[in-house]
N, C-alpha and C positions, 0 to 999 in steps of 0.2 A: 212651391215643386209640388201639385197636386198628383198625383200615383205615386210619387216615388216610393210613400212604406212600401205599397205594392208591388214594385219593381223587386225592391231592396225580398221579397218577404220570396216570391218570384226566383228571385235567382240563389238563395239562399234554401226551397226546395230542390234546386234543379242540384246546387250541389253538394247533396244530403246524397241526392240520387245515384245520382257518377258516382259517389264513393262506396258504393257495393251499402252492404251489410256487416262492415269488418270483421270479416272472416277471409286471411293471407289464403291468398294459391301454397296448397302446398304439391304441389305436383305431380306427378307418377306413383303410385303406392300397388304396391300387392293385396292378388285381391282374394288371392289361396286358393282351398281348393273347386271345384265349381260344384253350385248344383248335384242336389243330387236324389233320386225319388222318380216315381209316375216311369211309365213305359217309353221303350225309345227302343229303335229299330238291333241296338247292340245288345243291348241291356238281356238280355235270354231268357224274359218271361215273356215271351208274345207266344202268339200261334198266326201266321200265314192264311188267313184265303183266299180264295180267287173268286171273285164275283165280276159278272159283264156289265156295261156299260155298253155304250151304241160304237166307240176303239174296238171292243172284245173286252179279256181278259183284267181283271184290275184286283190291286192283291188290295189286304184290309189287316187288318193288324190287332188279335184280341190275345186279351189276357189267355196265357196257357195256366195247364195245373204245373204241378210241381209229376217228371219223373217224365214219361213215356210220351210225345208230340202227333206222334202221325194218329193214333187211332184218334183223339181228340181233335185235330184239327179237320178230319172225316169228318166225322160225328158235324161240329160246325160249316161243315160247307152243307150241308142232307141241311142242318136247322134253316140256313139259309142268312139271305141278312134279316140287320135290324132295324126297326123300324125311323132310326136319324138315318141309318145306312140304305131304307128301301127311297127315304126326300132328299137323298146328294146325288138319286139317280142308278143304282147298283138294283140291280137281279141276277136272278140266276137259270138261268136253261136247264136242268135238271129239273126231270120228273119230281114226283113222289112218289117214297119206293116202301113196299111190304117189307122188304126183308135192311136190312144196313149195307154198306158199306166196308169190307173189312178190308183193313191194309191189317202188313204188318211187316218188317226186315228183317232180308236173307240171306246174307253171303254181300252187304254191301248193297240189292237190290230189295227195290216196293213192290213185293207183292200184293196188286191194287185184285177183289177180287168185287165183282159188279153186283149187283140185281139184277138189270138190266144187257136187253143186247147191246153191242156200238155200233149198233148201223142203226140201231132207232134213236138211237145219242143224234144233236149236232156238233158241227166238228168243234163250240166253243163251250161245250157242256165235258168235252172228252178232255178237252185243252183244264176248263176248272178240275177236274178232276185231278188228272196227272200233274198240274203243281202241283199245288195244294198238298196234294200226297210229296211230291218235289220238296216241298218246301220243311213239310213236316216232319221226312227223315231228316230234314239238319242239310239240307248241301242238292243240286243236279242231278241223285243218282239212275237209275234205269230205272223205269216200272214197265212192272212185268201184267200185263193186263187181263187176266181172266175172266173170261163173262160164263155167264152158266147152261152147261149141257158142250160147254168147249171141249174138241178135241185135237189134242196133236199141245202144239205149246203155245203160251202166253205170249201175246205181241208185248215187244221190250217198245218201248214212248222212252222220249225226256221231254223235258219242258223246257222250252230255250228262250235266247233272251226277251224278248216279245215275250213272254207268257204265253205261249201258244204248244198245245202237244204234237211234236215231230217225233219223225223213227230214231230210232238207236241204234246206228250204225248199219252192218247188213246188214240184213235177217226184213227191216223196215215192215209192214205193212204187207200181208200177204195174204 
């Protein structure tokens, strides 16, 4: 019978292929602890900085220095998005400043001292400042906004869940 050796060889090759590689199934085995390292949202090694997209503000994570994160977050915001972040469509609406935005915590609130008048900023720029300050302070505290030459009390605002600056309780924007 012509072709019989070929058929036998083909059947033998198929049987070997179906038999697998000879490793028996061991079932489910514990894998141990999850991998560690790198930057994750819960690692505490991040700054959260808010930039702008066409849809509004968008948070990005940056490596954080040890210690206070509030002022470094504000400094990172003023430095603007990285080249990679700009390629992804992130921008800032904050104008260049001749002075630093200063931020510090005081009695469970954040004092945010601006080098600009709020009326000269677009609302999304105010949201960038307020939400970055709130994240840098470790949560959603009240942010007290101070302007140059301001008389009277600060503007109490907070960052809402959508990444927008909103009035904090009574008083609001007046």
